[in-house]
KOLFIBA-766835 format. One record per residue (C-alpha): residue number from 1; residue in three letters; x, y, z. Coordinates in nm, 3 decimals, padded with zeros to 5 digits. Each point is the difference from the previous one (the first is absolute). Layout:
! KOLFIBA-766835
PT num residuo       u       v       w
PT NUM     ala       X       Y       Z
...
//
This chain:
! KOLFIBA-766835
PT num residuo       u       v       w
PT   1     met -00.003 -00.010  00.008
PT   2     met  00.140  00.345 -00.097
PT   3     asn  00.134  00.238  00.263
PT   4     leu -00.169  00.325 -00.059
PT   5     arg  00.171  00.169  00.277
PT   6     leu  00.362 -00.098 -00.150
PT   7     phe -00.128  00.087 -00.357
PT   8     thr -00.129  00.338  00.060
PT   9     thr  00.304  00.082  00.250
PT  10     ile  00.240 -00.060 -00.334
PT  11     phe -00.222  00.205 -00.212
PT  12     val  00.023  00.288  00.223
PT  13     val  00.349 -00.033  00.049
PT  14     leu  00.059 -00.026 -00.386
PT  15     phe -00.228  00.296 -00.065
PT  16     ala  00.179  00.222  00.265
PT  17     thr  00.333 -00.096 -00.136
PT  18     asn -00.103  00.087 -00.364
PT  19     phe -00.176  00.326  00.126
PT  20     gly  00.349  00.106  00.165
PT  21     ala  00.193 -00.108 -00.308
PT  22     gln -00.232  00.208 -00.230
PT  23     phe  00.063  00.305  00.238
PT  24     val  00.379 -00.050 -00.070
PT  25     phe -00.044 -00.052 -00.370
PT  26     leu -00.231  00.337 -00.022
PT  27     ala  00.272  00.200  00.228
PT  28     his  00.255 -00.080 -00.276
PT  29     gly  00.287  00.115  00.236
PT  30     asp -00.152  00.348  00.097
PT  31     val -00.322 -00.009  00.182
PT  32     ile -00.115  00.348 -00.026
PT  33     asn  00.092  00.057 -00.349
PT  34     asn -00.124 -00.341 -00.137
PT  35     tyr -00.261 -00.150  00.220
PT  36     pro -00.324  00.086 -00.166
PT  37     phe -00.250 -00.054  00.308
PT  38     ile  00.092  00.304  00.220
PT  39     ser -00.266  00.223  00.159
PT  40     pro  00.075  00.338  00.148
PT  41     asp  00.051 -00.178  00.339
PT  42     gly  00.225 -00.250 -00.154
PT  43     phe  00.243  00.283 -00.113
PT  44     asp  00.012  00.116  00.364
PT  45     trp  00.079 -00.344  00.127
PT  46     tyr  00.296 -00.075 -00.224
PT  47     thr  00.129  00.362 -00.001
PT  48     glu  00.001  00.003  00.381
PT  49     gly  00.195 -00.321 -00.005
PT  50     ile  00.275  00.173 -00.214
PT  51     tyr -00.003  00.287  00.226
PT  52     leu  00.054 -00.201  00.310
PT  53     thr  00.309 -00.143 -00.197
PT  54     gln  00.139  00.344  00.002
PT  55     phe -00.110  00.157  00.305
PT  56     phe  00.269 -00.126  00.231
PT  57     ser  00.284  00.075 -00.258
PT  58     gly  00.002  00.378  00.079
PT  59     val -00.135  00.098 -00.349
PT  60     thr -00.231  00.315  00.008
PT  61     leu -00.342 -00.129 -00.072
PT  62     pro -00.337  00.165 -00.050
PT  63     glu -00.291 -00.030  00.231
PT  64     leu -00.240 -00.277 -00.095
PT  65     pro -00.346  00.114 -00.103
PT  66     val -00.183 -00.305  00.172
PT  67     leu  00.188 -00.246  00.239
PT  68     arg -00.133 -00.354 -00.027
PT  69     pro -00.003 -00.259  00.283
PT  70     pro  00.342 -00.150  00.049
PT  71     leu  00.023 -00.384 -00.067
PT  72     phe -00.082  00.016 -00.381
PT  73     val  00.221  00.269 -00.025
PT  74     phe  00.295 -00.195  00.146
PT  75     leu -00.084 -00.279 -00.232
PT  76     thr  00.016  00.232 -00.322
PT  77     ala  00.327  00.139  00.125
PT  78     leu  00.131 -00.359  00.043
PT  79     asp -00.123 -00.065 -00.356
PT  80     phe  00.168  00.307 -00.122
PT  81     ile  00.329 -00.081  00.184
PT  82     leu  00.002 -00.346 -00.160
PT  83     gly -00.006  00.146 -00.349
PT  84     asn -00.347  00.153 -00.054
PT  85     lys -00.105 -00.312 -00.195
PT  86     gly -00.328 -00.089  00.204
PT  87     phe  00.120 -00.327  00.181
PT  88     val -00.094  00.126  00.337
PT  89     ile -00.334  00.123 -00.103
PT  90     ala -00.056 -00.320 -00.198
PT  91     ile  00.067 -00.208  00.320
PT  92     val -00.221  00.212  00.215
PT  93     tyr -00.284 -00.040 -00.250
PT  94     ala  00.035 -00.378 -00.026
PT  95     phe  00.038 -00.025  00.390
PT  96     ser -00.335  00.222  00.023
PT  97     ile -00.201 -00.208 -00.234
PT  98     phe  00.091 -00.346  00.154
PT  99     cys -00.019  00.129  00.376
PT 100     thr -00.345  00.143 -00.062
PT 101     tyr -00.124 -00.330 -00.131
PT 102     phe  00.187 -00.205  00.271
PT 103     cys -00.118  00.206  00.282
PT 104     ser -00.351  00.020 -00.111
PT 105     leu -00.011 -00.378 -00.042
PT 106     lys  00.160 -00.080  00.334
PT 107     leu -00.252  00.242  00.170
PT 108     val -00.297 -00.179 -00.169
PT 109     asp  00.155 -00.346  00.095
PT 110     val  00.022  00.105  00.353
PT 111     met -00.372  00.100  00.017
PT 112     his -00.096 -00.342 -00.159
PT 113     gly  00.235 -00.178  00.253
PT 114     arg  00.191 -00.196 -00.272
PT 115     ala  00.188  00.035 -00.310
PT 116     glu -00.144 -00.241 -00.254
PT 117     lys  00.194 -00.032 -00.307
PT 118     asn -00.316  00.033 -00.211
PT 119     ser -00.203  00.259  00.190
PT 120     trp -00.250  00.187 -00.218
PT 121     tyr  00.136  00.338  00.070
PT 122     ile  00.376 -00.061 -00.107
PT 123     val -00.055  00.072 -00.366
PT 124     pro -00.214  00.319  00.050
PT 125     leu  00.265  00.137  00.227
PT 126     ala  00.274 -00.075 -00.240
PT 127     ile -00.202  00.186 -00.271
PT 128     ser -00.047  00.300  00.220
PT 129     ala  00.351  00.043  00.071
PT 130     thr  00.114 -00.030 -00.370
PT 131     ile -00.217  00.044 -00.301
PT 132     tyr -00.299  00.147  00.157
PT 133     pro -00.092  00.363 -00.127
PT 134     leu  00.047  00.170  00.340
PT 135     asn  00.371 -00.062 -00.026
PT 136     phe -00.021  00.243 -00.307
PT 137     phe  00.261  00.251  00.183
PT 138     lys  00.265 -00.253  00.089
PT 139     pro  00.194  00.078 -00.313
PT 140     phe  00.030  00.367  00.101
PT 141     leu  00.280  00.109  00.207
PT 142     leu -00.175  00.018  00.332
PT 143     ala  00.049 -00.110  00.345
PT 144     asp -00.352 -00.129  00.070
PT 145     ser  00.051 -00.369 -00.093
PT 146     leu  00.297 -00.026  00.239
PT 147     ala -00.221  00.191  00.259
PT 148     val -00.282 -00.237  00.003
PT 149     ala  00.218 -00.320 -00.019
PT 150     leu  00.184  00.117  00.316
PT 151     ser -00.328  00.097  00.158
PT 152     leu -00.144 -00.359 -00.057
PT 153     ala  00.321 -00.160  00.114
PT 154     ser -00.007  00.203  00.341
PT 155     val -00.360 -00.108  00.076
PT 156     leu  00.081 -00.356 -00.095
PT 157     leu  00.280 -00.001  00.264
PT 158     leu -00.213  00.182  00.249
PT 159     val -00.259 -00.264 -00.044
PT 160     lys  00.245 -00.283  00.060
PT 161     his  00.132  00.191  00.322
PT 162     tyr -00.367  00.034  00.110
PT 163     thr -00.058 -00.366 -00.012
PT 164     ser  00.337 -00.113  00.118
PT 165     ser  00.134  00.294  00.197
PT 166     glu  00.342 -00.064 -00.146
PT 167     lys  00.240  00.323  00.040
PT 168     his  00.163 -00.043 -00.330
PT 169     his -00.326  00.024 -00.191
PT 170     leu -00.066  00.313  00.199
PT 171     ala  00.319  00.149 -00.092
PT 172     leu -00.004 -00.071 -00.374
PT 173     ser -00.368  00.100 -00.016
PT 174     ser  00.077  00.348  00.168
PT 175     thr  00.311  00.052 -00.222
PT 176     leu -00.200 -00.067 -00.328
PT 177     ala -00.284  00.213  00.111
PT 178     ile  00.257  00.290  00.060
PT 179     leu  00.154 -00.063 -00.341
PT 180     ala -00.350 -00.010 -00.159
PT 181     gly -00.081  00.328  00.134
PT 182     leu  00.344  00.152 -00.093
PT 183     thr -00.096 -00.117 -00.362
PT 184     gln -00.346  00.146  00.005
PT 185     thr -00.182  00.151  00.324
PT 186     tyr -00.312 -00.169 -00.062
PT 187     ala  00.180 -00.337  00.005
PT 188     leu  00.033  00.017  00.374
PT 189     ile -00.389  00.018  00.053
PT 190     pro -00.052 -00.384 -00.020
PT 191     phe  00.255 -00.098  00.272
PT 192     leu -00.122  00.269  00.242
PT 193     ala -00.365 -00.099 -00.080
PT 194     ser  00.077 -00.360  00.050
PT 195     cys  00.177  00.069  00.337
PT 196     ala -00.293  00.201  00.134
PT 197     ile -00.244 -00.278 -00.097
PT 198     ala  00.218 -00.272  00.164
PT 199     ala  00.001  00.232  00.317
PT 200     leu -00.369 -00.014 -00.005
PT 201     leu -00.026 -00.365 -00.050
PT 202     leu  00.216 -00.062  00.289
PT 203     phe -00.135  00.284  00.238
PT 204     lys -00.238 -00.243  00.182
PT 205     ser  00.225 -00.301  00.027
PT 206     asp  00.333  00.115  00.013
PT 207     lys  00.038  00.370  00.100
PT 208     lys  00.392 -00.029  00.020
PT 209     arg  00.021 -00.112 -00.372
PT 210     ala -00.261  00.262 -00.094
PT 211     leu  00.215  00.258  00.156
PT 212     his  00.297 -00.136 -00.196
PT 213     phe -00.157  00.060 -00.336
PT 214     ile -00.105  00.352  00.105
PT 215     thr  00.346  00.090  00.099
PT 216     leu  00.121 -00.161 -00.320
PT 217     ile -00.218  00.256 -00.192
PT 218     phe  00.168  00.294  00.180
PT 219     val  00.348 -00.134 -00.039
PT 220     val -00.019 -00.077 -00.366
PT 221     ser -00.164  00.338 -00.073
PT 222     phe  00.265  00.191  00.211
PT 223     ile  00.289 -00.175 -00.180
PT 224     phe -00.178  00.076 -00.347
PT 225     ile -00.047  00.368  00.071
PT 226     ile  00.370  00.049  00.141
PT 227     leu  00.129 -00.161 -00.301
PT 228     ile -00.232  00.223 -00.234
PT 229     ala  00.115  00.303  00.183
PT 230     ile  00.368 -00.079 -00.038
PT 231     trp -00.053 -00.072 -00.353
PT 232     arg -00.169  00.316 -00.069
PT 233     gly  00.237  00.203  00.205
PT 234     val  00.307 -00.119 -00.175
PT 235     leu -00.092  00.051 -00.372
PT 236     pro -00.086  00.366 -00.114
PT 237     his -00.351  00.000 -00.145
PT 238     gly -00.301  00.222 -00.076
PT 239     thr -00.282 -00.236  00.102
PT 240     thr -00.085 -00.349  00.062
PT 241     pro -00.311 -00.183 -00.134
PT 242     lys -00.311  00.107  00.167
PT 243     asn -00.152 -00.348  00.064
PT 244     phe -00.324  00.118  00.159
PT 245     asp -00.054  00.352 -00.119
PT 246     leu -00.250 -00.097 -00.271
PT 247     leu -00.212 -00.173  00.246
PT 248     ser -00.350  00.141 -00.011
PT 249     phe -00.349 -00.123  00.121
PT 250     ser -00.141  00.019 -00.339
PT 251     ile -00.180 -00.217 -00.244
PT 252     arg  00.173  00.149 -00.313
PT 253     met  00.182 -00.324 -00.061
PT 254     ser -00.310 -00.205 -00.010
PT 255     glu  00.002 -00.034 -00.371
PT 256     phe  00.352 -00.084 -00.030
PT 257     tyr -00.020 -00.270  00.262
PT 258     leu -00.321 -00.142 -00.140
PT 259     asn  00.183 -00.062 -00.329
PT 260     thr  00.352 -00.104  00.168
PT 261     trp -00.148 -00.230  00.265
PT 262     ser -00.256 -00.162 -00.220
PT 263     tyr  00.255 -00.072 -00.239
PT 264     tyr  00.293 -00.131  00.205
PT 265     phe -00.239 -00.169  00.258
PT 266     leu -00.200 -00.161 -00.291
PT 267     pro  00.096 -00.371  00.091
PT 268     leu -00.112  00.045  00.358
PT 269     ile -00.324  00.160 -00.081
PT 270     val -00.110 -00.245 -00.261
PT 271     phe  00.122 -00.305  00.208
PT 272     phe -00.212  00.121  00.287
PT 273     ile -00.300  00.046 -00.233
PT 274     leu  00.030 -00.356 -00.141
PT 275     cys  00.117 -00.191  00.280
PT 276     arg -00.180  00.116  00.300
PT 277     lys -00.078 -00.347  00.103
PT 278     tyr  00.352 -00.076  00.109
PT 279     ser  00.112  00.035  00.355
PT 280     ile  00.099  00.360  00.092
PT 281     thr  00.126  00.041  00.354
PT 282     thr  00.200  00.273  00.172
PT 283     ser  00.167 -00.078  00.332
PT 284     thr -00.025  00.282  00.258
PT 285     ser  00.288 -00.132  00.211
PT 286     ser  00.257 -00.043 -00.267
PT 287     leu  00.275  00.270 -00.028
PT 288     ile  00.032 -00.058 -00.390
PT 289     ser -00.363  00.030 -00.071
PT 290     leu -00.061  00.314  00.233
PT 291     ser  00.319  00.161 -00.111
PT 292     ser -00.093 -00.060 -00.389
PT 293     ala -00.340  00.134  00.047
PT 294     ser  00.102  00.301  00.197
PT 295     leu  00.269  00.073 -00.261
PT 296     val -00.247 -00.038 -00.287
PT 297     leu -00.238  00.263  00.165
PT 298     leu  00.295  00.217  00.112
PT 299     leu  00.198  00.020 -00.334
PT 300     gly -00.318 -00.006 -00.198
PT 301     thr -00.119  00.302  00.192
PT 302     leu  00.319  00.187 -00.024
PT 303     ala  00.005 -00.050 -00.379
PT 304     phe -00.371  00.092 -00.051
PT 305     phe  00.050  00.332  00.173
PT 306     tyr  00.348  00.078 -00.136
PT 307     gln -00.072  00.239 -00.273
PT 308     trp  00.228 -00.127 -00.275
PT 309     pro -00.120 -00.256 -00.274
PT 310     asp  00.261 -00.261  00.020
PT 311     ala -00.102 -00.379 -00.040
PT 312     arg  00.337 -00.079  00.163
PT 313     phe -00.125  00.072  00.349
PT 314     thr -00.239 -00.275 -00.047
PT 315     phe  00.299 -00.242 -00.028
PT 316     tyr  00.072  00.104  00.373
PT 317     leu -00.314 -00.196  00.141
PT 318     trp -00.006 -00.266 -00.272
PT 319     pro  00.201 -00.269  00.162
PT 320     trp -00.195  00.042  00.325
PT 321     leu -00.323 -00.020 -00.192
PT 322     leu  00.110 -00.330 -00.153
PT 323     ile  00.134 -00.126  00.329
PT 324     leu -00.351  00.083  00.162
PT 325     phe -00.170 -00.172 -00.276
PT 326     phe  00.196 -00.312 -00.034
PT 327     ser -00.012 -00.046  00.385
PT 328     ser -00.370  00.048  00.006
PT 329     val -00.127 -00.193 -00.293
PT 330     his  00.019 -00.379  00.039
PT 331     ile -00.043 -00.206 -00.335
PT 332     lys  00.001 -00.359 -00.064
PT 333     ser -00.124  00.002 -00.359
PT 334     val  00.279 -00.005 -00.246
PT 335     lys -00.216  00.170 -00.258
PT 336     ala -00.059  00.295  00.239
PT 337     ser  00.381  00.033  00.020
PT 338     tyr  00.045 -00.007 -00.367
PT 339     leu -00.263  00.271 -00.028
PT 340     phe  00.203  00.249  00.198
PT 341     val  00.302 -00.062 -00.195
PT 342     ile -00.208  00.059 -00.324
PT 343     leu -00.134  00.319  00.137
PT 344     met  00.346  00.122  00.071
PT 345     ala  00.114 -00.095 -00.359
PT 346     val -00.281  00.189 -00.133
PT 347     val  00.087  00.336  00.164
PT 348     val  00.358 -00.064 -00.121
PT 349     val -00.123  00.029 -00.376
PT 350     ile -00.249  00.288  00.081
PT 351     val  00.237  00.312 -00.067
PT 352     pro -00.093  00.354  00.101
PT 353     ala  00.135  00.293 -00.199
PT 354     asn  00.176  00.114  00.322
PT 355     tyr  00.070 -00.249  00.281
PT 356     trp  00.090  00.297  00.239
PT 357     glu -00.371  00.136 -00.063
PT 358     pro -00.199 -00.294 -00.142
PT 359     thr -00.355  00.067 -00.120
PT 360     trp -00.240 -00.259 -00.148
PT 361     lys -00.072  00.233 -00.281
PT 362     ser  00.361 -00.048 -00.128
PT 363     met  00.038 -00.379  00.060
PT 364     his  00.093 -00.237 -00.304
PT 365     ile  00.099 -00.361 -00.036
PT 366     ser  00.359 -00.077 -00.070
PT 367     ser  00.252 -00.265  00.111
PT 368     thr  00.291  00.175 -00.182
PT 369     his -00.049  00.377  00.097
PT 370     asn -00.031 -00.032  00.376
PT 371     trp  00.234  00.130  00.254
PT 372     leu  00.226 -00.300  00.025
PT 373     ala  00.033 -00.044 -00.378
PT 374     asn  00.085  00.365 -00.024
PT 375     tyr  00.279 -00.062  00.244
PT 376     phe  00.143 -00.302 -00.149
PT 377     ser -00.017  00.118 -00.361
PT 378     ala  00.150  00.351  00.089
PT 379     ser  00.341  00.106 -00.097
PT 380     pro  00.255  00.245  00.157
PT 381     ile -00.031  00.367 -00.110
PT 382     asp  00.251  00.274 -00.016
PT 383     arg -00.102  00.329  00.170
PT 384     lys  00.339  00.136 -00.125
PT 385     leu  00.068  00.145  00.335
PT 386     asn  00.357 -00.110 -00.018
PT 387     asp  00.041  00.273 -00.272
PT 388     cys -00.086  00.284  00.258
PT 389     lys  00.286  00.208  00.115
PT 390     asp -00.214  00.241  00.214
PT 391     ser -00.296 -00.008  00.203
PT 392     asp -00.254  00.097 -00.266
PT 393     cys  00.170 -00.185 -00.269
PT 394     gly  00.005  00.310 -00.199
PT 395     gly -00.369 -00.034 -00.068
PT 396     lys  00.079 -00.251 -00.270
PT 397     asn -00.098 -00.329  00.169
PT 398     glu -00.342 -00.131 -00.115
PT 399     phe -00.069 -00.198  00.300
PT 400     leu  00.056  00.298  00.236
PT 401     asn -00.190  00.238 -00.241
PT 402     asn -00.311 -00.237  00.028
PT 403     ser  00.032 -00.042  00.379
PT 404     asp -00.194  00.176  00.263
PT 405     gln  00.170  00.228  00.263
PT 406     tyr  00.034 -00.266  00.266
PT 407     ile  00.183 -00.241 -00.244
PT 408     his  00.237  00.303 -00.124
PT 409     arg  00.098  00.092  00.333
PT 410     thr  00.098 -00.362  00.115
PT 411     ile  00.178 -00.071 -00.333
PT 412     asn  00.204  00.334  00.039
PT 413     ile  00.137 -00.132  00.317
PT 414     tyr  00.063 -00.345 -00.163
PT 415     ile  00.197  00.175 -00.279
PT 416     gln  00.202  00.195  00.275
PT 417     leu  00.072 -00.313  00.176
PT 418     arg  00.110 -00.180 -00.318
PT 419     gln  00.219  00.291 -00.088
PT 420     asn  00.151 -00.009  00.355
PT 421     leu  00.147 -00.336 -00.077
PT 422     leu  00.209  00.165 -00.262
PT 423     met  00.151  00.247  00.242
PT 424     asp  00.347  00.010  00.126
PT 425     pro -00.003  00.162  00.358
PT 426     lys  00.392  00.082 -00.050
PT 427     ile -00.098  00.250 -00.271
PT 428     ala -00.264  00.175  00.223
PT 429     gln  00.269  00.006  00.271
PT 430     lys  00.247  00.151 -00.246
PT 431     tyr -00.244  00.311 -00.065
PT 432     glu -00.141  00.013  00.333
PT 433     gly -00.092  00.376  00.064
PT 434     lys  00.057  00.102 -00.343
PT 435     ile -00.224  00.124 -00.292
PT 436     val  00.022 -00.232 -00.304
PT 437     his -00.135 -00.012 -00.341
PT 438     arg  00.055 -00.216 -00.323
PT 439     pro  00.086  00.130 -00.333
PT 440     trp -00.302  00.173 -00.184
PT 441     phe -00.198 -00.270 -00.191
PT 442     asp -00.368  00.039 -00.052
PT 443     gly -00.110  00.293  00.227
PT 444     ser -00.178 -00.252  00.227
PT 445     lys  00.009  00.006  00.384
PT 446     asp  00.313 -00.204 -00.015
PT 447     asp  00.170  00.274 -00.167
PT 448     gly -00.055  00.203  00.322
PT 449     trp  00.222  00.084  00.308
PT 450     tyr -00.004 -00.235  00.297
PT 451     phe  00.104  00.043  00.358
PT 452     val  00.170 -00.319  00.136
PT 453     ser -00.091 -00.043  00.363
PT 454     lys -00.006 -00.310  00.238
PT 455     gly  00.078 -00.233 -00.290
PT 456     ala -00.255  00.125 -00.242
PT 457     arg -00.063  00.274 -00.260
PT 458     gln -00.290  00.244  00.016
PT 459     trp -00.111  00.197 -00.309
PT 460     ile  00.046  00.395  00.050
PT 461     thr -00.310  00.152 -00.183
PT 462     asp  00.127  00.359  00.014
PT 463     gly  00.353  00.141 -00.011
PT 464     lys -00.111  00.246  00.283
PT 465     trp  00.033 -00.302  00.247
PT 466     leu  00.379  00.022 -00.069
PT 467     glu  00.039  00.373  00.108
PT 468     lys -00.236 -00.064  00.290
PT 469     asn  00.219 -00.298  00.130
PT 470     gly  00.332  00.161 -00.072
PT 471     phe  00.084 -00.176 -00.310
PT 472     asp  00.183  00.145 -00.301
PT 473     gln -00.115 -00.138 -00.332
PT 474     lys  00.344  00.034 -00.138
PT 475     asn  00.114 -00.282  00.238
PT 476     asn -00.272 -00.240 -00.121
PT 477     ile  00.160 -00.326 -00.138
PT 478     glu -00.051 -00.169 -00.315
PT 479     ile -00.006 -00.364  00.034
PT 480     ser -00.086 -00.290 -00.272
PT 481     ala -00.345 -00.124 -00.033
PT 482     lys  00.101 -00.323  00.117
PT 483     glu  00.144  00.141  00.331
PT 484     leu -00.320  00.204  00.043
PT 485     asn -00.228 -00.302 -00.042
PT 486     ala  00.210 -00.188  00.251
PT 487     ile -00.101  00.245  00.274
PT 488     pro -00.331 -00.085  00.153
PT 489     glu -00.271  00.265 -00.038
PT 490     asn -00.194  00.152  00.284
PT 491     pro -00.337  00.091 -00.168
PT 492     glu -00.056  00.286  00.209
PT 493     pro  00.126  00.302 -00.217
PT 494     leu  00.149  00.297  00.159
PT 495     lys -00.164  00.340 -00.048
PT 496     pro  00.102  00.362  00.097
//
């Protein structure tokens, strides 16, 4: 008899491996320049990783417009250090896919009290972690896939600690919860909510252990807050993502979520309608079922009242909804289990015009033009950012000219960081405190005068600055264009 658990595990491993390999292929040795699936946030994540590699080298750096949470930034920094080829991100993506499947499966196994090799929920969980449409955002350079995976792992280990009281499970669970929060703040919520529910379940029978879980909430939260404060205090930045600023008690998102949830939750909805005769039970004394139910309610509520139409937010509650569903529905009929798989497969080939904001009006049937086919059939692109010598690329870069101000601002920093790699600190030291310029070439800003200070050159916008600061323009030093380009540029110009 076929071992369905082994078969699906192999499938998920192969899928995750190929998913990561495709990332490396599309990065083509230069993630920001060549990888096609980068959203505005994605440019932030990778640019900040490069920024981090230069921050402690003493190079003058501009202020970051938006400072992202640290863990994924550290991973993009590691990827850049190892050659900017996408290997680290590929491994992270592959790990996230498998971890999401494995942890979801194990949590449902715990609820059923066994891990049978042919349990009916195994294949649906494998589909949900791999080819299901709600994974549409995973090709993009974002931290959410890792955040959700770490969050699930932290709760799985917390459940193990709850049932066994083993301290190593507690230590690993707490560590993973903090790492999840340091990836995306919302990813700390499942751990904290599960600790609160564990305390409530134990309050009557074991007040000491209940207090233990309450204390855990405060300790983990405190460590998280301290680490975030250190991160924000070290790196210069203008702002940080405002996670809850767009929350508003309003029903303006009703139409969006009517379309989004009816599409992505379609297998669950149809299955309940067709198979109401099967046993549906929810334990009121189970940490997993109560945590899953509370997280579906909490994360769903936050998503609904968050005034930004983005279907990716639904993925935050998706694993918990599946865990609750498969923990509560008990099926003995093989045909019924086949039905659920078929329903999921149907949704895979129902393709909206925009996965981020799906509408039923835009749906069409396709097995070759969905998100997954688009990812695996894509090719590397060339944004031609390596041709840029200054922050605005002389206005000649098509990608920058067609980008919004947010992307333009991030890419300008990326270009400066890339130019810094070509710099020679000895040349900056040689001309420290001097006014320098290159031979006249094209009348651009690079033909101007620069004051070298603290290892960087600053553009002098007006000759009056020289007189005001005691310099004589006769003493300006002409240096080669190569030497000028080897001195890092401070983006703040000097004005009279």
